[in-house]
C-alpha positions as CSV (number, residue, x, y, z in Angstrom):
1,M,-17.6,-27.1,17.6
2,K,-20.9,-28.6,18.7
3,T,-24.0,-27.0,17.4
4,S,-25.3,-26.3,20.9
5,E,-22.2,-24.4,21.8
6,L,-22.4,-22.4,18.6
7,Q,-26.0,-21.5,19.2
8,T,-25.1,-20.4,22.7
9,I,-22.5,-18.0,21.3
10,K,-25.0,-16.6,18.8
11,Q,-27.6,-16.0,21.5
12,R,-25.1,-14.3,23.7
13,Y,-23.9,-11.8,21.0
14,N,-27.2,-11.6,19.2
15,I,-25.8,-13.1,16.0
16,V,-28.4,-14.2,13.5
17,G,-27.7,-16.6,10.7
18,N,-26.9,-20.2,9.9
19,C,-24.7,-19.9,6.8
20,E,-21.7,-22.1,6.8
21,A,-19.2,-19.3,6.2
22,L,-20.5,-17.4,9.3
23,N,-20.4,-20.5,11.4
24,H,-16.8,-21.2,10.3
25,A,-15.7,-17.7,11.2
26,L,-17.2,-18.0,14.7
27,D,-15.6,-21.4,15.1
28,V,-12.1,-20.0,14.2
29,A,-12.6,-17.1,16.6
30,L,-13.4,-19.4,19.5
31,Q,-10.4,-21.7,18.8
32,V,-7.9,-18.8,18.6
33,A,-9.4,-17.0,21.7
34,P,-7.3,-18.8,24.3
35,T,-4.0,-17.9,22.6
36,D,-2.2,-14.6,22.2
37,L,-1.9,-14.8,18.4
38,S,-2.8,-11.7,16.3
39,V,-6.0,-12.0,14.3
40,L,-6.8,-10.2,11.0
41,I,-10.5,-10.0,10.2
42,V,-11.3,-9.4,6.5
43,G,-14.7,-8.5,5.1
44,E,-16.6,-5.8,3.3
45,S,-17.9,-2.7,5.1
46,G,-21.0,-3.3,7.0
47,V,-20.8,-7.1,7.4
48,G,-20.4,-6.9,11.2
49,K,-16.6,-7.5,11.7
50,E,-16.8,-5.8,15.1
51,I,-18.5,-8.8,16.7
52,I,-15.6,-11.2,16.2
53,P,-13.0,-9.3,18.4
54,R,-15.5,-9.1,21.2
55,V,-16.1,-12.9,21.0
56,I,-12.3,-13.4,21.0
57,H,-11.7,-11.2,24.0
58,D,-14.6,-12.5,26.1
59,N,-13.4,-16.1,25.6
60,S,-9.7,-15.4,26.2
61,P,-7.7,-15.3,29.5
62,R,-7.8,-11.5,29.1
63,R,-11.6,-11.3,29.5
64,R,-11.3,-9.6,32.9
65,E,-9.0,-6.9,31.5
66,K,-9.8,-3.9,29.4
67,Y,-11.0,-4.0,25.8
68,F,-10.8,-1.0,23.4
69,A,-12.1,-0.8,19.9
70,I,-10.3,1.9,17.8
71,N,-11.3,3.1,14.4
72,C,-8.0,3.9,12.8
73,G,-9.6,5.7,9.8
74,S,-11.4,8.2,12.0
75,I,-8.2,9.5,13.8
76,P,-6.3,12.3,12.0
77,E,-2.9,11.4,10.8
78,G,-1.2,14.1,12.9
79,T,-2.5,12.7,16.2
80,I,-2.8,9.0,15.6
81,D,0.6,8.2,17.1
82,S,-0.3,10.2,20.2
83,E,-3.6,8.4,20.5
84,L,-2.1,4.9,20.2
85,F,1.3,5.2,21.9
86,G,0.8,8.2,24.2
87,H,2.8,11.4,24.6
88,V,4.7,13.3,27.2
89,K,3.9,16.8,28.5
90,G,5.1,19.6,26.1
91,S,5.9,17.2,23.2
92,F,3.5,19.3,21.0
93,T,1.1,22.2,21.2
94,G,-1.8,21.2,23.4
95,A,0.1,18.4,25.2
96,I,-0.4,19.8,28.7
97,N,-0.2,16.5,30.5
98,D,1.3,13.0,29.9
99,S,-0.9,10.5,28.2
100,P,-0.3,6.7,28.2
101,G,-2.1,6.1,24.9
102,Y,-4.2,3.1,24.1
103,F,-1.3,0.7,24.3
104,G,-0.5,1.9,27.8
105,V,-4.1,1.9,29.1
106,A,-4.9,-1.5,27.5
107,N,-2.0,-3.3,29.1
108,K,-2.9,-7.0,29.7
109,G,-6.1,-6.4,27.7
110,T,-7.2,-6.4,24.0
111,L,-7.0,-3.7,21.3
112,F,-9.3,-4.0,18.3
113,L,-7.8,-1.9,15.4
114,D,-10.6,-1.4,12.9
115,E,-9.7,-0.2,9.4
116,V,-6.1,-1.0,10.1
117,G,-5.4,-0.5,6.4
118,E,-5.9,3.3,6.8
119,L,-2.8,3.6,9.2
120,P,0.0,5.9,7.9
121,L,3.2,4.1,7.1
122,A,5.1,5.7,10.0
123,T,2.5,4.4,12.4
124,Q,2.6,1.0,10.8
125,A,6.3,0.8,11.6
126,R,5.7,1.6,15.3
127,L,2.9,-0.9,15.4
128,L,5.1,-3.6,14.0
129,R,7.7,-3.0,16.7
130,V,5.0,-3.4,19.4
131,L,3.8,-6.6,17.9
132,E,7.3,-8.1,17.7
133,T,8.9,-6.8,21.0
134,G,6.1,-5.4,23.1
135,E,8.0,-2.1,23.2
136,Y,7.0,1.4,22.1
137,I,8.1,5.0,22.7
138,P,5.5,7.7,23.4
139,V,5.6,10.8,21.3
140,G,8.2,13.2,22.6
141,A,9.7,10.6,25.1
142,T,13.1,9.1,25.1
143,E,12.6,6.0,27.2
144,V,11.2,2.8,26.0
145,R,8.0,1.4,27.5
146,K,6.6,-2.1,27.5
147,T,3.1,-3.4,27.1
148,D,1.3,-6.7,26.9
149,V,-1.6,-6.2,24.5
150,R,-3.5,-8.7,22.3
151,I,-4.1,-7.2,18.9
152,V,-7.1,-8.0,16.7
153,A,-7.2,-6.0,13.5
154,A,-9.9,-5.7,10.8
155,T,-9.9,-4.2,7.3
156,N,-12.3,-3.8,4.4
157,V,-9.6,-3.0,1.8
158,N,-7.5,-5.4,-0.3
159,I,-4.3,-5.5,1.7
160,R,-2.4,-7.3,-1.0
161,Q,-3.2,-4.6,-3.4
162,A,-2.3,-1.9,-0.8
163,I,1.1,-3.7,-0.4
164,S,1.8,-3.6,-4.1
165,E,0.9,0.1,-4.2
166,G,3.2,0.8,-1.3
167,R,0.4,1.8,1.1
168,F,0.8,-1.0,3.6
169,R,3.9,-2.8,5.0
170,E,4.2,-6.4,3.9
171,D,5.9,-7.4,7.1
172,L,3.1,-5.9,9.2
173,Y,0.6,-7.8,7.1
174,Y,2.1,-11.1,7.9
175,R,2.5,-10.2,11.5
176,L,-1.2,-9.3,11.8
177,N,-2.3,-12.2,9.7
178,S,-1.3,-15.0,12.1
179,I,-4.9,-16.1,12.1
180,P,-7.1,-14.8,9.3
181,I,-10.9,-14.7,9.6
182,Q,-13.1,-14.0,6.6
183,I,-16.6,-12.6,7.2
184,P,-19.0,-13.4,4.3
185,P,-20.9,-10.6,2.6
186,L,-24.6,-10.5,3.2
187,R,-25.4,-11.4,-0.4
188,D,-23.8,-14.8,0.1
189,R,-25.7,-15.7,3.3
190,G,-29.0,-16.8,1.6
191,E,-31.9,-17.1,4.0
192,D,-30.0,-15.3,6.7
193,I,-31.1,-12.1,5.0
194,V,-34.8,-12.9,5.8
195,L,-33.9,-13.8,9.4
196,L,-32.0,-10.5,9.9
197,F,-34.9,-8.6,8.5
198,R,-37.2,-10.3,10.9
199,L,-34.9,-9.4,13.8
200,F,-34.6,-5.7,12.8
201,A,-38.4,-5.5,12.3
202,M,-39.0,-6.9,15.7
203,Q,-36.5,-4.5,17.3
204,M,-38.3,-1.6,15.7
205,A,-41.7,-2.8,16.8
206,E,-40.6,-3.2,20.4
207,K,-38.8,0.2,20.5
208,Y,-41.6,2.3,19.0
209,K,-44.6,0.2,20.2
210,M,-45.9,-0.6,16.7
211,D,-47.0,-3.7,14.8
212,R,-44.1,-5.7,13.2
213,V,-43.8,-5.6,9.4
214,V,-43.9,-9.1,7.8
215,L,-42.7,-10.1,4.3
216,D,-44.7,-12.3,2.0
217,E,-43.1,-15.0,-0.1
218,G,-42.5,-12.7,-3.1
219,A,-40.9,-10.0,-0.9
220,K,-38.6,-12.6,0.6
221,Q,-37.4,-13.7,-2.8
222,L,-36.7,-10.1,-3.8
223,L,-34.8,-9.5,-0.6
224,M,-32.5,-12.5,-1.2
225,K,-31.9,-11.6,-4.9
226,Y,-30.7,-8.1,-4.1
227,K,-26.9,-7.7,-3.9
228,W,-26.7,-5.6,-0.7
229,P,-23.6,-3.5,-1.4
230,G,-24.0,-2.0,2.1
231,N,-24.4,-5.5,3.7
232,V,-26.1,-5.8,7.1
233,R,-25.9,-2.1,7.8
234,Q,-27.9,-1.4,4.6
235,L,-30.5,-4.1,5.4
236,K,-31.0,-2.6,8.9
237,N,-31.6,0.9,7.4
238,I,-34.1,-0.4,4.9
239,T,-36.0,-2.4,7.5
240,E,-36.2,0.7,9.7
241,Q,-37.5,2.7,6.7
242,I,-40.2,0.2,5.9
243,S,-41.2,-0.1,9.6
244,I,-41.7,3.7,9.9
245,L,-42.9,4.7,6.4
246,S,-45.0,1.8,5.1
247,P,-48.7,2.1,6.0
248,E,-49.2,-1.6,5.5
249,R,-47.7,-4.2,7.8
250,N,-47.8,-7.1,5.3
251,I,-45.1,-6.2,2.8
252,T,-45.3,-7.4,-0.8
253,A,-42.6,-7.5,-3.4
254,A,-44.1,-4.4,-5.1
255,M,-44.0,-2.5,-1.8
256,L,-40.5,-3.7,-1.0
257,S,-39.2,-2.6,-4.4
258,Q,-40.0,1.0,-3.5
259,F,-37.4,0.9,-0.7
260,I,-34.7,-1.1,-2.5
261,P,-32.5,0.8,-5.0
262,Q,-33.3,-0.3,-8.5
263,D,-29.7,-0.5,-9.8
264,Q,-28.3,-3.2,-7.7
265,E,-25.4,-4.2,-9.9
266,T,-23.4,-1.0,-10.0
267,T,-22.2,1.9,-7.9
268,Q,-21.6,4.2,-10.9
269,L,-23.0,7.7,-10.9
270,A,-26.3,8.2,-12.7
271,T,-26.1,9.4,-16.3
272,I,-28.0,12.5,-17.1
273,H,-29.9,12.0,-20.4
274,R,-30.7,15.0,-22.5
275,E,-33.4,15.3,-25.2
276,G,-32.5,13.2,-28.2
277,D,-29.6,10.8,-28.6
278,H,-26.1,12.0,-28.5
279,S,-24.6,11.8,-32.0
280,F,-21.5,14.0,-31.5
281,E,-23.1,16.5,-34.0
282,N,-22.3,19.5,-31.7
283,E,-18.7,18.5,-31.2
284,R,-18.3,18.0,-35.0
285,E,-19.7,21.4,-35.7
286,I,-17.4,23.0,-33.1
287,L,-14.4,21.4,-34.7
288,Y,-15.5,22.4,-38.2
289,K,-15.9,26.0,-37.0
290,I,-12.4,26.1,-35.5
291,L,-10.9,24.7,-38.7
292,F,-12.9,27.2,-40.8
293,E,-11.9,30.1,-38.6
294,L,-8.2,29.1,-38.7
295,R,-8.2,28.9,-42.5
296,G,-10.0,32.2,-42.7
297,N,-7.3,33.8,-40.5
298,V,-4.6,32.4,-42.7
299,N,-6.2,33.7,-45.8
300,D,-6.7,37.2,-44.2
301,M,-3.0,37.2,-43.4
302,R,-2.1,36.3,-47.0
303,R,-4.3,39.1,-48.3
304,E,-2.8,41.7,-46.0
305,M,0.7,40.6,-46.9
306,G,-0.3,41.0,-50.6
307,L,-1.6,44.5,-50.0
308,L,1.6,45.4,-48.1
309,K,3.8,44.0,-50.9
310,K,1.8,46.0,-53.5
311,Q,2.2,49.2,-51.5
312,L,6.0,48.7,-51.2
313,D,6.3,47.9,-54.9
314,D,4.4,51.2,-55.8
315,V,6.6,53.2,-53.5
316,Q,9.8,51.7,-54.9
317,G,8.6,52.3,-58.4
318,T,7.8,55.9,-57.7
319,R,11.2,56.5,-56.2
320,A,13.0,54.9,-59.2
321,A,10.9,57.0,-61.6
322,G,11.6,60.2,-59.7
323,A,15.4,59.5,-59.7
324,G,15.4,58.8,-63.4
325,T,13.6,62.1,-64.3
326,Q,16.0,64.2,-62.2
327,I,19.0,62.7,-64.0
328,S,17.7,63.0,-67.5
329,G,15.9,66.4,-67.4
330,G,17.9,68.2,-64.7
331,S,14.7,69.5,-63.2
332,Q,14.1,69.1,-59.5
333,L,11.1,67.0,-58.4
334,A,9.3,67.1,-55.1
335,P,11.1,64.8,-52.7
336,I,9.5,61.4,-52.1
337,Q,8.0,61.1,-48.6
338,P,9.0,58.2,-46.5
339,I,6.4,55.4,-46.1
340,S,5.6,56.5,-42.6
341,H,4.6,60.0,-43.8
342,M,2.6,58.9,-46.8
343,Q,-1.2,59.4,-46.7
344,P,-3.0,56.2,-46.0
345,M,-4.7,54.6,-48.9
346,Q,-8.4,55.2,-49.0
347,P,-10.3,51.9,-48.2
348,M,-12.3,50.5,-51.1
349,A,-15.9,49.8,-50.7
350,E,-16.4,46.3,-49.2
351,D,-18.4,44.9,-52.0
352,A,-16.1,46.4,-54.6
353,F,-13.0,45.1,-52.9
354,A,-14.5,41.6,-52.7
355,E,-15.2,41.7,-56.5
356,E,-12.0,43.3,-57.7
357,Y,-9.3,41.9,-55.4
358,V,-7.6,38.8,-56.8
359,E,-5.7,36.7,-54.2
360,P,-2.2,35.7,-55.0
361,E,-1.6,32.2,-56.2
362,R,-1.2,29.6,-53.5
363,E,-1.0,25.9,-53.2
364,P,-4.3,24.0,-53.9
365,E,-6.2,23.4,-50.6
366,N,-7.4,20.1,-49.4
367,L,-10.6,19.1,-51.0
368,N,-12.0,17.7,-47.8
369,L,-11.4,20.9,-46.0
370,N,-13.1,22.8,-48.8
371,D,-16.1,20.6,-48.4
372,V,-16.2,21.2,-44.7
373,S,-16.0,24.9,-45.2
374,K,-18.8,24.8,-47.8
375,Q,-21.0,22.7,-45.4
376,M,-20.4,25.2,-42.6
377,L,-21.3,28.1,-44.8
378,E,-24.5,26.4,-45.9
379,K,-25.5,25.5,-42.4
380,A,-24.8,29.0,-41.1
381,L,-26.8,30.7,-43.9
382,E,-29.6,28.2,-43.3
383,R,-29.7,28.9,-39.6
384,N,-29.7,32.6,-40.1
385,H,-32.3,32.5,-43.0
386,G,-29.9,33.8,-45.6
387,N,-28.6,36.8,-43.5
388,R,-25.0,37.0,-44.5
389,R,-23.9,39.4,-41.8
390,K,-25.4,37.1,-39.0
391,A,-23.9,34.1,-40.6
392,A,-20.4,35.7,-40.6
393,Q,-20.8,36.6,-37.0
394,E,-21.7,33.0,-36.1
395,L,-18.7,31.7,-37.9
396,G,-16.4,34.3,-36.4
397,I,-15.2,35.7,-39.7
398,S,-15.4,39.1,-41.4
399,D,-18.1,39.9,-43.9
400,R,-15.5,40.3,-46.7
401,T,-14.2,36.8,-46.0
402,L,-17.7,35.4,-46.1
403,Y,-18.5,37.1,-49.4
404,R,-15.3,35.8,-50.9
405,R,-16.0,32.3,-49.8
406,L,-19.6,32.5,-51.1
407,K,-18.2,33.4,-54.5
408,Q,-15.5,30.7,-54.3
409,Y,-18.0,28.0,-53.6
410,G,-20.7,29.3,-56.0
411,L,-23.1,30.2,-53.2
412,D,-23.3,34.0,-54.0
413,S,-26.4,33.7,-56.2
């Protein structure tokens, strides 16, 4: 295409920029416009994909017919079939009249399906039939209708990845992708960024009757180095912010940096930093505490089992002695009460029990676990200034268990 023709198209549609990728996209759009081939426009969100379908329609034989731009991602899944293909009266709740849908209304014209990658799979199958045969069936109808519509689709998702994940039909992709057009992201357009800033600043000045903001050389370099994840839409927003909020009309790099996000390489959520570096000390102490409490519970169970066994042995010994006395002496002794009617044993003083009770022999415990338990005891006592009761409460164990552990590890002095 001649440069003069290209500049005429840019002026007509208010397209700013001279990068080679943008010029190529416009060239392909003008070449495919006279045909009825389907076009798939691919580009990131905010790059201005909606301009290309308008260029194609206005330079095609259908330019005197209707043109509709439909955002497929904004229509609920439950109503998108009705919106696109129409419905008959009574086909669902709220269908009080017949509706031809976009494919019926846009007959002989052009439909621009933006965010086509968001279409449900069932709707994709119906769209594929329209593209192949020009036939469709409205929701709730039984008769087939025909339409002659030029389809131009656009997407900002990776269609090939969506196909591999089962979210997009491969046959529909090849049917839409008869002519692919790639729109470059703003970060790859070089000095076009400065030209777009100048356009948006001029529009703001004319709209609100104010002086136009101007970038110095340092600000221009900063503008072109930024990655622009939001593309042209983000640039326009920042230009509007500067035009309204900046008290100065001559913008320097320092002033511009106040409006541009500092982290331009990532879209990750900000990390909340707390005082001090994270050393996993808290997690380690929690784990130690759980292990310490588990071992304490096991030891308590062993001790209780030992007490129960001792009581049973005493009762059996008493019964055996009573039976032997009755046989040898012939005298009648008082009957032995069952265990359930025996008087409960008087609890021993806590300190005395801790000193006198000897645990039954058991397998030697892991030395590393003993070291952990000892460290936890020392830390708990240190945090509670030697108060044993508070230390036991912090560790979640009884006072008796704490005293026994202190004696075991030689910390009772």
